[in-house]
mmCIF entry with sequence, helices, sheets and N, C-alpha, C, O atoms, coordinates in Angstrom:
data_MODEL
# 
_entry.id   MODEL 
# 
_entity.id                         1 
_entity.type                       polymer 
_entity.pdbx_number_of_molecules   1 
# 
_entity_poly.entity_id                      1 
_entity_poly.type                           'polypeptide(L)' 
_entity_poly.nstd_linkage                   no 
_entity_poly.nstd_monomer                   no 
_entity_poly.pdbx_seq_one_letter_code       MEYRSLGASGLKVPALSFGTGTFGGTGPLFGAWGNTDVAEARRLIDLCLDAGV 
_entity_poly.pdbx_seq_one_letter_code_can   MEYRSLGASGLKVPALSFGTGTFGGTGPLFGAWGNTDVAEARRLIDLCLDAGV 
_entity_poly.pdbx_strand_id                 A 
# 
loop_
_entity_poly_seq.entity_id 
_entity_poly_seq.num 
_entity_poly_seq.mon_id 
_entity_poly_seq.hetero 
1 1  MET n 
1 2  GLU n 
1 3  TYR n 
1 4  ARG n 
1 5  SER n 
1 6  LEU n 
1 7  GLY n 
1 8  ALA n 
1 9  SER n 
1 10 GLY n 
1 11 LEU n 
1 12 LYS n 
1 13 VAL n 
1 14 PRO n 
1 15 ALA n 
1 16 LEU n 
1 17 SER n 
1 18 PHE n 
1 19 GLY n 
1 20 THR n 
1 21 GLY n 
1 22 THR n 
1 23 PHE n 
1 24 GLY n 
1 25 GLY n 
1 26 THR n 
1 27 GLY n 
1 28 PRO n 
1 29 LEU n 
1 30 PHE n 
1 31 GLY n 
1 32 ALA n 
1 33 TRP n 
1 34 GLY n 
1 35 ASN n 
1 36 THR n 
1 37 ASP n 
1 38 VAL n 
1 39 ALA n 
1 40 GLU n 
1 41 ALA n 
1 42 ARG n 
1 43 ARG n 
1 44 LEU n 
1 45 ILE n 
1 46 ASP n 
1 47 LEU n 
1 48 CYS n 
1 49 LEU n 
1 50 ASP n 
1 51 ALA n 
1 52 GLY n 
1 53 VAL n 
# 
_struct_asym.id          A 
_struct_asym.entity_id   1 
# 
loop_
_struct_conf.conf_type_id 
_struct_conf.id 
_struct_conf.pdbx_PDB_helix_id 
_struct_conf.beg_label_comp_id 
_struct_conf.beg_label_asym_id 
_struct_conf.beg_label_seq_id 
_struct_conf.pdbx_beg_PDB_ins_code 
_struct_conf.end_label_comp_id 
_struct_conf.end_label_asym_id 
_struct_conf.end_label_seq_id 
_struct_conf.pdbx_end_PDB_ins_code 
_struct_conf.beg_auth_comp_id 
_struct_conf.beg_auth_asym_id 
_struct_conf.beg_auth_seq_id 
_struct_conf.end_auth_comp_id 
_struct_conf.end_auth_asym_id 
_struct_conf.end_auth_seq_id 
_struct_conf.pdbx_PDB_helix_class 
_struct_conf.details 
_struct_conf.pdbx_PDB_helix_length 
HELX_P HELX_P1 AA1 GLY A 27 ? GLY A 31 ? GLY A 27 GLY A 31 1 ? 5  
HELX_P HELX_P2 AA2 VAL A 38 ? ALA A 51 ? VAL A 38 ALA A 51 1 ? 14 
# 
_struct_conf_type.id          HELX_P 
_struct_conf_type.criteria    ? 
_struct_conf_type.reference   ? 
# 
_struct_sheet.id               AA1 
_struct_sheet.type             ? 
_struct_sheet.number_strands   2 
_struct_sheet.details          ? 
# 
_struct_sheet_order.sheet_id     AA1 
_struct_sheet_order.range_id_1   1 
_struct_sheet_order.range_id_2   2 
_struct_sheet_order.offset       ? 
_struct_sheet_order.sense        anti-parallel 
# 
loop_
_struct_sheet_range.sheet_id 
_struct_sheet_range.id 
_struct_sheet_range.beg_label_comp_id 
_struct_sheet_range.beg_label_asym_id 
_struct_sheet_range.beg_label_seq_id 
_struct_sheet_range.pdbx_beg_PDB_ins_code 
_struct_sheet_range.end_label_comp_id 
_struct_sheet_range.end_label_asym_id 
_struct_sheet_range.end_label_seq_id 
_struct_sheet_range.pdbx_end_PDB_ins_code 
_struct_sheet_range.beg_auth_comp_id 
_struct_sheet_range.beg_auth_asym_id 
_struct_sheet_range.beg_auth_seq_id 
_struct_sheet_range.end_auth_comp_id 
_struct_sheet_range.end_auth_asym_id 
_struct_sheet_range.end_auth_seq_id 
AA1 1 TYR A 3  ? SER A 5  ? TYR A 3  SER A 5  
AA1 2 LYS A 12 ? PRO A 14 ? LYS A 12 PRO A 14 
# 
loop_
_atom_site.group_PDB 
_atom_site.id 
_atom_site.type_symbol 
_atom_site.label_atom_id 
_atom_site.label_alt_id 
_atom_site.label_comp_id 
_atom_site.label_asym_id 
_atom_site.label_entity_id 
_atom_site.label_seq_id 
_atom_site.pdbx_PDB_ins_code 
_atom_site.Cartn_x 
_atom_site.Cartn_y 
_atom_site.Cartn_z 
_atom_site.occupancy 
_atom_site.B_iso_or_equiv 
_atom_site.pdbx_formal_charge 
_atom_site.auth_seq_id 
_atom_site.auth_comp_id 
_atom_site.auth_asym_id 
_atom_site.auth_atom_id 
_atom_site.pdbx_PDB_model_num 
ATOM 1   N N  . MET A 1 1  ? -15.195 -5.445  -1.885 1.00 0.00 ? 1  MET A N  1 
ATOM 2   C CA . MET A 1 1  ? -13.837 -5.901  -1.658 1.00 0.00 ? 1  MET A CA 1 
ATOM 3   C C  . MET A 1 1  ? -13.876 -7.414  -1.468 1.00 0.00 ? 1  MET A C  1 
ATOM 4   O O  . MET A 1 1  ? -14.690 -7.940  -0.708 1.00 0.00 ? 1  MET A O  1 
ATOM 5   N N  . GLU A 1 2  ? -12.997 -8.088  -2.160 1.00 0.00 ? 2  GLU A N  1 
ATOM 6   C CA . GLU A 1 2  ? -12.890 -9.540  -2.041 1.00 0.00 ? 2  GLU A CA 1 
ATOM 7   C C  . GLU A 1 2  ? -11.885 -9.877  -0.942 1.00 0.00 ? 2  GLU A C  1 
ATOM 8   O O  . GLU A 1 2  ? -10.807 -9.286  -0.878 1.00 0.00 ? 2  GLU A O  1 
ATOM 9   N N  . TYR A 1 3  ? -12.242 -10.828 -0.079 1.00 0.00 ? 3  TYR A N  1 
ATOM 10  C CA . TYR A 1 3  ? -11.351 -11.275 0.987  1.00 0.00 ? 3  TYR A CA 1 
ATOM 11  C C  . TYR A 1 3  ? -11.022 -12.746 0.798  1.00 0.00 ? 3  TYR A C  1 
ATOM 12  O O  . TYR A 1 3  ? -11.800 -13.502 0.217  1.00 0.00 ? 3  TYR A O  1 
ATOM 13  N N  . ARG A 1 4  ? -9.855  -13.139 1.296  1.00 0.00 ? 4  ARG A N  1 
ATOM 14  C CA . ARG A 1 4  ? -9.411  -14.529 1.214  1.00 0.00 ? 4  ARG A CA 1 
ATOM 15  C C  . ARG A 1 4  ? -8.894  -14.973 2.568  1.00 0.00 ? 4  ARG A C  1 
ATOM 16  O O  . ARG A 1 4  ? -8.469  -14.158 3.386  1.00 0.00 ? 4  ARG A O  1 
ATOM 17  N N  . SER A 1 5  ? -8.937  -16.282 2.793  1.00 0.00 ? 5  SER A N  1 
ATOM 18  C CA . SER A 1 5  ? -8.399  -16.842 4.032  1.00 0.00 ? 5  SER A CA 1 
ATOM 19  C C  . SER A 1 5  ? -6.876  -16.813 3.986  1.00 0.00 ? 5  SER A C  1 
ATOM 20  O O  . SER A 1 5  ? -6.272  -17.069 2.945  1.00 0.00 ? 5  SER A O  1 
ATOM 21  N N  . LEU A 1 6  ? -6.266  -16.501 5.119  1.00 0.00 ? 6  LEU A N  1 
ATOM 22  C CA . LEU A 1 6  ? -4.811  -16.470 5.227  1.00 0.00 ? 6  LEU A CA 1 
ATOM 23  C C  . LEU A 1 6  ? -4.350  -17.787 5.845  1.00 0.00 ? 6  LEU A C  1 
ATOM 24  O O  . LEU A 1 6  ? -4.240  -17.918 7.064  1.00 0.00 ? 6  LEU A O  1 
ATOM 25  N N  . GLY A 1 7  ? -4.085  -18.753 4.978  1.00 0.00 ? 7  GLY A N  1 
ATOM 26  C CA . GLY A 1 7  ? -3.654  -20.072 5.441  1.00 0.00 ? 7  GLY A CA 1 
ATOM 27  C C  . GLY A 1 7  ? -4.661  -20.666 6.406  1.00 0.00 ? 7  GLY A C  1 
ATOM 28  O O  . GLY A 1 7  ? -5.870  -20.564 6.200  1.00 0.00 ? 7  GLY A O  1 
ATOM 29  N N  . ALA A 1 8  ? -4.154  -21.290 7.463  1.00 0.00 ? 8  ALA A N  1 
ATOM 30  C CA . ALA A 1 8  ? -5.018  -21.913 8.467  1.00 0.00 ? 8  ALA A CA 1 
ATOM 31  C C  . ALA A 1 8  ? -5.210  -21.010 9.682  1.00 0.00 ? 8  ALA A C  1 
ATOM 32  O O  . ALA A 1 8  ? -5.665  -21.469 10.730 1.00 0.00 ? 8  ALA A O  1 
ATOM 33  N N  . SER A 1 9  ? -4.866  -19.725 9.548  1.00 0.00 ? 9  SER A N  1 
ATOM 34  C CA . SER A 1 9  ? -4.915  -18.803 10.689 1.00 0.00 ? 9  SER A CA 1 
ATOM 35  C C  . SER A 1 9  ? -6.331  -18.397 11.080 1.00 0.00 ? 9  SER A C  1 
ATOM 36  O O  . SER A 1 9  ? -6.567  -17.948 12.201 1.00 0.00 ? 9  SER A O  1 
ATOM 37  N N  . GLY A 1 10 ? -7.272  -18.557 10.148 1.00 0.00 ? 10 GLY A N  1 
ATOM 38  C CA . GLY A 1 10 ? -8.628  -18.090 10.403 1.00 0.00 ? 10 GLY A CA 1 
ATOM 39  C C  . GLY A 1 10 ? -8.823  -16.621 10.060 1.00 0.00 ? 10 GLY A C  1 
ATOM 40  O O  . GLY A 1 10 ? -9.940  -16.109 10.130 1.00 0.00 ? 10 GLY A O  1 
ATOM 41  N N  . LEU A 1 11 ? -7.751  -15.946 9.692  1.00 0.00 ? 11 LEU A N  1 
ATOM 42  C CA . LEU A 1 11 ? -7.844  -14.533 9.331  1.00 0.00 ? 11 LEU A CA 1 
ATOM 43  C C  . LEU A 1 11 ? -8.309  -14.375 7.893  1.00 0.00 ? 11 LEU A C  1 
ATOM 44  O O  . LEU A 1 11 ? -7.990  -15.191 7.028  1.00 0.00 ? 11 LEU A O  1 
ATOM 45  N N  . LYS A 1 12 ? -9.065  -13.318 7.651  1.00 0.00 ? 12 LYS A N  1 
ATOM 46  C CA . LYS A 1 12 ? -9.481  -12.945 6.302  1.00 0.00 ? 12 LYS A CA 1 
ATOM 47  C C  . LYS A 1 12 ? -8.716  -11.683 5.923  1.00 0.00 ? 12 LYS A C  1 
ATOM 48  O O  . LYS A 1 12 ? -8.673  -10.720 6.689  1.00 0.00 ? 12 LYS A O  1 
ATOM 49  N N  . VAL A 1 13 ? -8.116  -11.695 4.744  1.00 0.00 ? 13 VAL A N  1 
ATOM 50  C CA . VAL A 1 13 ? -7.336  -10.549 4.279  1.00 0.00 ? 13 VAL A CA 1 
ATOM 51  C C  . VAL A 1 13 ? -7.836  -10.124 2.904  1.00 0.00 ? 13 VAL A C  1 
ATOM 52  O O  . VAL A 1 13 ? -8.346  -10.954 2.151  1.00 0.00 ? 13 VAL A O  1 
ATOM 53  N N  . PRO A 1 14 ? -7.698  -8.837  2.565  1.00 0.00 ? 14 PRO A N  1 
ATOM 54  C CA . PRO A 1 14 ? -8.133  -8.377  1.244  1.00 0.00 ? 14 PRO A CA 1 
ATOM 55  C C  . PRO A 1 14 ? -7.319  -9.041  0.140  1.00 0.00 ? 14 PRO A C  1 
ATOM 56  O O  . PRO A 1 14 ? -6.121  -9.279  0.296  1.00 0.00 ? 14 PRO A O  1 
ATOM 57  N N  . ALA A 1 15 ? -7.973  -9.334  -0.965 1.00 0.00 ? 15 ALA A N  1 
ATOM 58  C CA . ALA A 1 15 ? -7.275  -9.894  -2.123 1.00 0.00 ? 15 ALA A CA 1 
ATOM 59  C C  . ALA A 1 15 ? -6.393  -8.835  -2.778 1.00 0.00 ? 15 ALA A C  1 
ATOM 60  O O  . ALA A 1 15 ? -5.437  -9.169  -3.478 1.00 0.00 ? 15 ALA A O  1 
ATOM 61  N N  . LEU A 1 16 ? -6.704  -7.583  -2.556 1.00 0.00 ? 16 LEU A N  1 
ATOM 62  C CA . LEU A 1 16 ? -5.946  -6.477  -3.127 1.00 0.00 ? 16 LEU A CA 1 
ATOM 63  C C  . LEU A 1 16 ? -5.421  -5.608  -1.994 1.00 0.00 ? 16 LEU A C  1 
ATOM 64  O O  . LEU A 1 16 ? -6.141  -5.318  -1.039 1.00 0.00 ? 16 LEU A O  1 
ATOM 65  N N  . SER A 1 17 ? -4.174  -5.198  -2.102 1.00 0.00 ? 17 SER A N  1 
ATOM 66  C CA . SER A 1 17 ? -3.608  -4.306  -1.090 1.00 0.00 ? 17 SER A CA 1 
ATOM 67  C C  . SER A 1 17 ? -2.887  -3.151  -1.783 1.00 0.00 ? 17 SER A C  1 
ATOM 68  O O  . SER A 1 17 ? -2.763  -3.123  -3.008 1.00 0.00 ? 17 SER A O  1 
ATOM 69  N N  . PHE A 1 18 ? -2.423  -2.216  -0.990 1.00 0.00 ? 18 PHE A N  1 
ATOM 70  C CA . PHE A 1 18 ? -1.783  -1.011  -1.506 1.00 0.00 ? 18 PHE A CA 1 
ATOM 71  C C  . PHE A 1 18 ? -0.367  -0.934  -0.957 1.00 0.00 ? 18 PHE A C  1 
ATOM 72  O O  . PHE A 1 18 ? -0.181  -0.764  0.248  1.00 0.00 ? 18 PHE A O  1 
ATOM 73  N N  . GLY A 1 19 ? 0.628   -1.056  -1.818 1.00 0.00 ? 19 GLY A N  1 
ATOM 74  C CA . GLY A 1 19 ? 2.021   -0.996  -1.398 1.00 0.00 ? 19 GLY A CA 1 
ATOM 75  C C  . GLY A 1 19 ? 2.489   0.435   -1.191 1.00 0.00 ? 19 GLY A C  1 
ATOM 76  O O  . GLY A 1 19 ? 2.168   1.328   -1.975 1.00 0.00 ? 19 GLY A O  1 
ATOM 77  N N  . THR A 1 20 ? 3.247   0.638   -0.132 1.00 0.00 ? 20 THR A N  1 
ATOM 78  C CA . THR A 1 20 ? 3.723   1.986   0.192  1.00 0.00 ? 20 THR A CA 1 
ATOM 79  C C  . THR A 1 20 ? 5.242   2.030   0.332  1.00 0.00 ? 20 THR A C  1 
ATOM 80  O O  . THR A 1 20 ? 5.773   2.893   1.032  1.00 0.00 ? 20 THR A O  1 
ATOM 81  N N  . GLY A 1 21 ? 5.939   1.119   -0.320 1.00 0.00 ? 21 GLY A N  1 
ATOM 82  C CA . GLY A 1 21 ? 7.392   1.040   -0.199 1.00 0.00 ? 21 GLY A CA 1 
ATOM 83  C C  . GLY A 1 21 ? 8.130   2.294   -0.616 1.00 0.00 ? 21 GLY A C  1 
ATOM 84  O O  . GLY A 1 21 ? 9.251   2.526   -0.162 1.00 0.00 ? 21 GLY A O  1 
ATOM 85  N N  . THR A 1 22 ? 7.533   3.105   -1.466 1.00 0.00 ? 22 THR A N  1 
ATOM 86  C CA . THR A 1 22 ? 8.216   4.324   -1.937 1.00 0.00 ? 22 THR A CA 1 
ATOM 87  C C  . THR A 1 22 ? 7.869   5.555   -1.113 1.00 0.00 ? 22 THR A C  1 
ATOM 88  O O  . THR A 1 22 ? 8.342   6.648   -1.422 1.00 0.00 ? 22 THR A O  1 
ATOM 89  N N  . PHE A 1 23 ? 7.058   5.407   -0.079 1.00 0.00 ? 23 PHE A N  1 
ATOM 90  C CA . PHE A 1 23 ? 6.624   6.563   0.706  1.00 0.00 ? 23 PHE A CA 1 
ATOM 91  C C  . PHE A 1 23 ? 7.661   6.919   1.766  1.00 0.00 ? 23 PHE A C  1 
ATOM 92  O O  . PHE A 1 23 ? 7.992   6.100   2.622  1.00 0.00 ? 23 PHE A O  1 
ATOM 93  N N  . GLY A 1 24 ? 8.164   8.137   1.702  1.00 0.00 ? 24 GLY A N  1 
ATOM 94  C CA . GLY A 1 24 ? 8.981   8.681   2.776  1.00 0.00 ? 24 GLY A CA 1 
ATOM 95  C C  . GLY A 1 24 ? 10.421  8.224   2.830  1.00 0.00 ? 24 GLY A C  1 
ATOM 96  O O  . GLY A 1 24 ? 11.174  8.701   3.679  1.00 0.00 ? 24 GLY A O  1 
ATOM 97  N N  . GLY A 1 25 ? 10.830  7.333   1.972  1.00 0.00 ? 25 GLY A N  1 
ATOM 98  C CA . GLY A 1 25 ? 12.190  6.825   2.048  1.00 0.00 ? 25 GLY A CA 1 
ATOM 99  C C  . GLY A 1 25 ? 13.185  7.664   1.268  1.00 0.00 ? 25 GLY A C  1 
ATOM 100 O O  . GLY A 1 25 ? 12.856  8.255   0.239  1.00 0.00 ? 25 GLY A O  1 
ATOM 101 N N  . THR A 1 26 ? 14.401  7.702   1.775  1.00 0.00 ? 26 THR A N  1 
ATOM 102 C CA . THR A 1 26 ? 15.498  8.362   1.065  1.00 0.00 ? 26 THR A CA 1 
ATOM 103 C C  . THR A 1 26 ? 16.728  7.474   1.176  1.00 0.00 ? 26 THR A C  1 
ATOM 104 O O  . THR A 1 26 ? 16.741  6.510   1.941  1.00 0.00 ? 26 THR A O  1 
ATOM 105 N N  . GLY A 1 27 ? 17.733  7.794   0.431  1.00 0.00 ? 27 GLY A N  1 
ATOM 106 C CA . GLY A 1 27 ? 18.973  7.031   0.480  1.00 0.00 ? 27 GLY A CA 1 
ATOM 107 C C  . GLY A 1 27 ? 18.996  5.912   -0.543 1.00 0.00 ? 27 GLY A C  1 
ATOM 108 O O  . GLY A 1 27 ? 18.022  5.712   -1.268 1.00 0.00 ? 27 GLY A O  1 
ATOM 109 N N  . PRO A 1 28 ? 20.107  5.176   -0.607 1.00 0.00 ? 28 PRO A N  1 
ATOM 110 C CA . PRO A 1 28 ? 20.296  4.165   -1.643 1.00 0.00 ? 28 PRO A CA 1 
ATOM 111 C C  . PRO A 1 28 ? 19.248  3.049   -1.622 1.00 0.00 ? 28 PRO A C  1 
ATOM 112 O O  . PRO A 1 28 ? 18.761  2.642   -2.677 1.00 0.00 ? 28 PRO A O  1 
ATOM 113 N N  . LEU A 1 29 ? 18.905  2.561   -0.460 1.00 0.00 ? 29 LEU A N  1 
ATOM 114 C CA . LEU A 1 29 ? 17.940  1.460   -0.379 1.00 0.00 ? 29 LEU A CA 1 
ATOM 115 C C  . LEU A 1 29 ? 16.575  1.883   -0.903 1.00 0.00 ? 29 LEU A C  1 
ATOM 116 O O  . LEU A 1 29 ? 16.029  1.236   -1.796 1.00 0.00 ? 29 LEU A O  1 
ATOM 117 N N  . PHE A 1 30 ? 16.021  2.953   -0.361 1.00 0.00 ? 30 PHE A N  1 
ATOM 118 C CA . PHE A 1 30 ? 14.699  3.402   -0.789 1.00 0.00 ? 30 PHE A CA 1 
ATOM 119 C C  . PHE A 1 30 ? 14.738  4.008   -2.186 1.00 0.00 ? 30 PHE A C  1 
ATOM 120 O O  . PHE A 1 30 ? 13.769  3.895   -2.936 1.00 0.00 ? 30 PHE A O  1 
ATOM 121 N N  . GLY A 1 31 ? 15.837  4.644   -2.538 1.00 0.00 ? 31 GLY A N  1 
ATOM 122 C CA . GLY A 1 31 ? 15.974  5.248   -3.855 1.00 0.00 ? 31 GLY A CA 1 
ATOM 123 C C  . GLY A 1 31 ? 15.866  4.230   -4.979 1.00 0.00 ? 31 GLY A C  1 
ATOM 124 O O  . GLY A 1 31 ? 15.454  4.569   -6.088 1.00 0.00 ? 31 GLY A O  1 
ATOM 125 N N  . ALA A 1 32 ? 16.232  2.988   -4.701 1.00 0.00 ? 32 ALA A N  1 
ATOM 126 C CA . ALA A 1 32 ? 16.127  1.928   -5.710 1.00 0.00 ? 32 ALA A CA 1 
ATOM 127 C C  . ALA A 1 32 ? 14.671  1.651   -6.064 1.00 0.00 ? 32 ALA A C  1 
ATOM 128 O O  . ALA A 1 32 ? 14.379  1.235   -7.185 1.00 0.00 ? 32 ALA A O  1 
ATOM 129 N N  . TRP A 1 33 ? 13.757  1.875   -5.130 1.00 0.00 ? 33 TRP A N  1 
ATOM 130 C CA . TRP A 1 33 ? 12.325  1.635   -5.363 1.00 0.00 ? 33 TRP A CA 1 
ATOM 131 C C  . TRP A 1 33 ? 11.633  2.849   -5.950 1.00 0.00 ? 33 TRP A C  1 
ATOM 132 O O  . TRP A 1 33 ? 10.661  2.708   -6.694 1.00 0.00 ? 33 TRP A O  1 
ATOM 133 N N  . GLY A 1 34 ? 12.111  4.023   -5.633 1.00 0.00 ? 34 GLY A N  1 
ATOM 134 C CA . GLY A 1 34 ? 11.456  5.248   -6.063 1.00 0.00 ? 34 GLY A CA 1 
ATOM 135 C C  . GLY A 1 34 ? 11.279  6.177   -4.883 1.00 0.00 ? 34 GLY A C  1 
ATOM 136 O O  . GLY A 1 34 ? 11.677  5.854   -3.764 1.00 0.00 ? 34 GLY A O  1 
ATOM 137 N N  . ASN A 1 35 ? 10.689  7.318   -5.129 1.00 0.00 ? 35 ASN A N  1 
ATOM 138 C CA . ASN A 1 35 ? 10.506  8.307   -4.071 1.00 0.00 ? 35 ASN A CA 1 
ATOM 139 C C  . ASN A 1 35 ? 9.188   9.030   -4.316 1.00 0.00 ? 35 ASN A C  1 
ATOM 140 O O  . ASN A 1 35 ? 9.043   9.741   -5.311 1.00 0.00 ? 35 ASN A O  1 
ATOM 141 N N  . THR A 1 36 ? 8.242   8.853   -3.426 1.00 0.00 ? 36 THR A N  1 
ATOM 142 C CA . THR A 1 36 ? 6.935   9.496   -3.527 1.00 0.00 ? 36 THR A CA 1 
ATOM 143 C C  . THR A 1 36 ? 6.858   10.580  -2.463 1.00 0.00 ? 36 THR A C  1 
ATOM 144 O O  . THR A 1 36 ? 7.017   10.299  -1.276 1.00 0.00 ? 36 THR A O  1 
ATOM 145 N N  . ASP A 1 37 ? 6.615   11.820  -2.882 1.00 0.00 ? 37 ASP A N  1 
ATOM 146 C CA . ASP A 1 37 ? 6.543   12.902  -1.901 1.00 0.00 ? 37 ASP A CA 1 
ATOM 147 C C  . ASP A 1 37 ? 5.217   12.849  -1.129 1.00 0.00 ? 37 ASP A C  1 
ATOM 148 O O  . ASP A 1 37 ? 4.303   12.107  -1.487 1.00 0.00 ? 37 ASP A O  1 
ATOM 149 N N  . VAL A 1 38 ? 5.138   13.638  -0.084 1.00 0.00 ? 38 VAL A N  1 
ATOM 150 C CA . VAL A 1 38 ? 3.983   13.609  0.818  1.00 0.00 ? 38 VAL A CA 1 
ATOM 151 C C  . VAL A 1 38 ? 2.681   13.933  0.091  1.00 0.00 ? 38 VAL A C  1 
ATOM 152 O O  . VAL A 1 38 ? 1.673   13.260  0.306  1.00 0.00 ? 38 VAL A O  1 
ATOM 153 N N  . ALA A 1 39 ? 2.687   14.940  -0.755 1.00 0.00 ? 39 ALA A N  1 
ATOM 154 C CA . ALA A 1 39 ? 1.456   15.332  -1.462 1.00 0.00 ? 39 ALA A CA 1 
ATOM 155 C C  . ALA A 1 39 ? 0.948   14.198  -2.351 1.00 0.00 ? 39 ALA A C  1 
ATOM 156 O O  . ALA A 1 39 ? -0.249  13.914  -2.374 1.00 0.00 ? 39 ALA A O  1 
ATOM 157 N N  . GLU A 1 40 ? 1.848   13.558  -3.074 1.00 0.00 ? 40 GLU A N  1 
ATOM 158 C CA . GLU A 1 40 ? 1.451   12.453  -3.952 1.00 0.00 ? 40 GLU A CA 1 
ATOM 159 C C  . GLU A 1 40 ? 1.010   11.241  -3.134 1.00 0.00 ? 40 GLU A C  1 
ATOM 160 O O  . GLU A 1 40 ? 0.057   10.556  -3.506 1.00 0.00 ? 40 GLU A O  1 
ATOM 161 N N  . ALA A 1 41 ? 1.694   10.974  -2.027 1.00 0.00 ? 41 ALA A N  1 
ATOM 162 C CA . ALA A 1 41 ? 1.302   9.861   -1.161 1.00 0.00 ? 41 ALA A CA 1 
ATOM 163 C C  . ALA A 1 41 ? -0.112  10.073  -0.625 1.00 0.00 ? 41 ALA A C  1 
ATOM 164 O O  . ALA A 1 41 ? -0.917  9.142   -0.618 1.00 0.00 ? 41 ALA A O  1 
ATOM 165 N N  . ARG A 1 42 ? -0.415  11.273  -0.184 1.00 0.00 ? 42 ARG A N  1 
ATOM 166 C CA . ARG A 1 42 ? -1.768  11.569  0.318  1.00 0.00 ? 42 ARG A CA 1 
ATOM 167 C C  . ARG A 1 42 ? -2.810  11.386  -0.775 1.00 0.00 ? 42 ARG A C  1 
ATOM 168 O O  . ARG A 1 42 ? -3.887  10.843  -0.526 1.00 0.00 ? 42 ARG A O  1 
ATOM 169 N N  . ARG A 1 43 ? -2.491  11.840  -1.996 1.00 0.00 ? 43 ARG A N  1 
ATOM 170 C CA . ARG A 1 43 ? -3.416  11.696  -3.115 1.00 0.00 ? 43 ARG A CA 1 
ATOM 171 C C  . ARG A 1 43 ? -3.690  10.215  -3.400 1.00 0.00 ? 43 ARG A C  1 
ATOM 172 O O  . ARG A 1 43 ? -4.838  9.819   -3.602 1.00 0.00 ? 43 ARG A O  1 
ATOM 173 N N  . LEU A 1 44 ? -2.636  9.408   -3.414 1.00 0.00 ? 44 LEU A N  1 
ATOM 174 C CA . LEU A 1 44 ? -2.790  7.980   -3.685 1.00 0.00 ? 44 LEU A CA 1 
ATOM 175 C C  . LEU A 1 44 ? -3.579  7.276   -2.583 1.00 0.00 ? 44 LEU A C  1 
ATOM 176 O O  . LEU A 1 44 ? -4.421  6.423   -2.864 1.00 0.00 ? 44 LEU A O  1 
ATOM 177 N N  . ILE A 1 45 ? -3.306  7.633   -1.337 1.00 0.00 ? 45 ILE A N  1 
ATOM 178 C CA . ILE A 1 45 ? -4.047  7.041   -0.217 1.00 0.00 ? 45 ILE A CA 1 
ATOM 179 C C  . ILE A 1 45 ? -5.521  7.411   -0.301 1.00 0.00 ? 45 ILE A C  1 
ATOM 180 O O  . ILE A 1 45 ? -6.384  6.559   -0.089 1.00 0.00 ? 45 ILE A O  1 
ATOM 181 N N  . ASP A 1 46 ? -5.816  8.656   -0.605 1.00 0.00 ? 46 ASP A N  1 
ATOM 182 C CA . ASP A 1 46 ? -7.213  9.080   -0.750 1.00 0.00 ? 46 ASP A CA 1 
ATOM 183 C C  . ASP A 1 46 ? -7.918  8.310   -1.861 1.00 0.00 ? 46 ASP A C  1 
ATOM 184 O O  . ASP A 1 46 ? -9.072  7.911   -1.706 1.00 0.00 ? 46 ASP A O  1 
ATOM 185 N N  . LEU A 1 47 ? -7.228  8.100   -2.981 1.00 0.00 ? 47 LEU A N  1 
ATOM 186 C CA . LEU A 1 47 ? -7.816  7.325   -4.079 1.00 0.00 ? 47 LEU A CA 1 
ATOM 187 C C  . LEU A 1 47 ? -8.147  5.903   -3.634 1.00 0.00 ? 47 LEU A C  1 
ATOM 188 O O  . LEU A 1 47 ? -9.219  5.381   -3.941 1.00 0.00 ? 47 LEU A O  1 
ATOM 189 N N  . CYS A 1 48 ? -7.229  5.288   -2.916 1.00 0.00 ? 48 CYS A N  1 
ATOM 190 C CA . CYS A 1 48 ? -7.459  3.920   -2.436 1.00 0.00 ? 48 CYS A CA 1 
ATOM 191 C C  . CYS A 1 48 ? -8.607  3.866   -1.433 1.00 0.00 ? 48 CYS A C  1 
ATOM 192 O O  . CYS A 1 48 ? -9.444  2.966   -1.497 1.00 0.00 ? 48 CYS A O  1 
ATOM 193 N N  . LEU A 1 49 ? -8.650  4.806   -0.524 1.00 0.00 ? 49 LEU A N  1 
ATOM 194 C CA . LEU A 1 49 ? -9.741  4.833   0.457  1.00 0.00 ? 49 LEU A CA 1 
ATOM 195 C C  . LEU A 1 49 ? -11.084 5.032   -0.230 1.00 0.00 ? 49 LEU A C  1 
ATOM 196 O O  . LEU A 1 49 ? -12.069 4.384   0.126  1.00 0.00 ? 49 LEU A O  1 
ATOM 197 N N  . ASP A 1 50 ? -11.127 5.918   -1.205 1.00 0.00 ? 50 ASP A N  1 
ATOM 198 C CA . ASP A 1 50 ? -12.367 6.154   -1.949 1.00 0.00 ? 50 ASP A CA 1 
ATOM 199 C C  . ASP A 1 50 ? -12.812 4.907   -2.708 1.00 0.00 ? 50 ASP A C  1 
ATOM 200 O O  . ASP A 1 50 ? -14.007 4.684   -2.901 1.00 0.00 ? 50 ASP A O  1 
ATOM 201 N N  . ALA A 1 51 ? -11.839 4.093   -3.139 1.00 0.00 ? 51 ALA A N  1 
ATOM 202 C CA . ALA A 1 51 ? -12.146 2.874   -3.893 1.00 0.00 ? 51 ALA A CA 1 
ATOM 203 C C  . ALA A 1 51 ? -12.408 1.680   -2.978 1.00 0.00 ? 51 ALA A C  1 
ATOM 204 O O  . ALA A 1 51 ? -12.744 0.596   -3.456 1.00 0.00 ? 51 ALA A O  1 
ATOM 205 N N  . GLY A 1 52 ? -12.257 1.869   -1.668 1.00 0.00 ? 52 GLY A N  1 
ATOM 206 C CA . GLY A 1 52 ? -12.530 0.793   -0.728 1.00 0.00 ? 52 GLY A CA 1 
ATOM 207 C C  . GLY A 1 52 ? -11.375 -0.159  -0.490 1.00 0.00 ? 52 GLY A C  1 
ATOM 208 O O  . GLY A 1 52 ? -11.564 -1.256  0.035  1.00 0.00 ? 52 GLY A O  1 
ATOM 209 N N  . VAL A 1 53 ? -10.177 0.262   -0.876 1.00 0.00 ? 53 VAL A N  1 
ATOM 210 C CA . VAL A 1 53 ? -8.999  -0.600  -0.667 1.00 0.00 ? 53 VAL A CA 1 
ATOM 211 C C  . VAL A 1 53 ? -8.458  -0.356  0.723  1.00 0.00 ? 53 VAL A C  1 
ATOM 212 O O  . VAL A 1 53 ? -7.467  -0.972  1.116  1.00 0.00 ? 53 VAL A O  1 
# 
């Protein structure tokens, strides 16, 4: 995993992250992004964890 400095904070953050904006949301706001059900969310999280993200 590649890490980068976060400005002058001294923190190191991953160069790659995993967005979860479509997980668990309903209604007009979340519906605009999409809708990922629990089973698919778990599958995607497992894939990312296995890949070291």
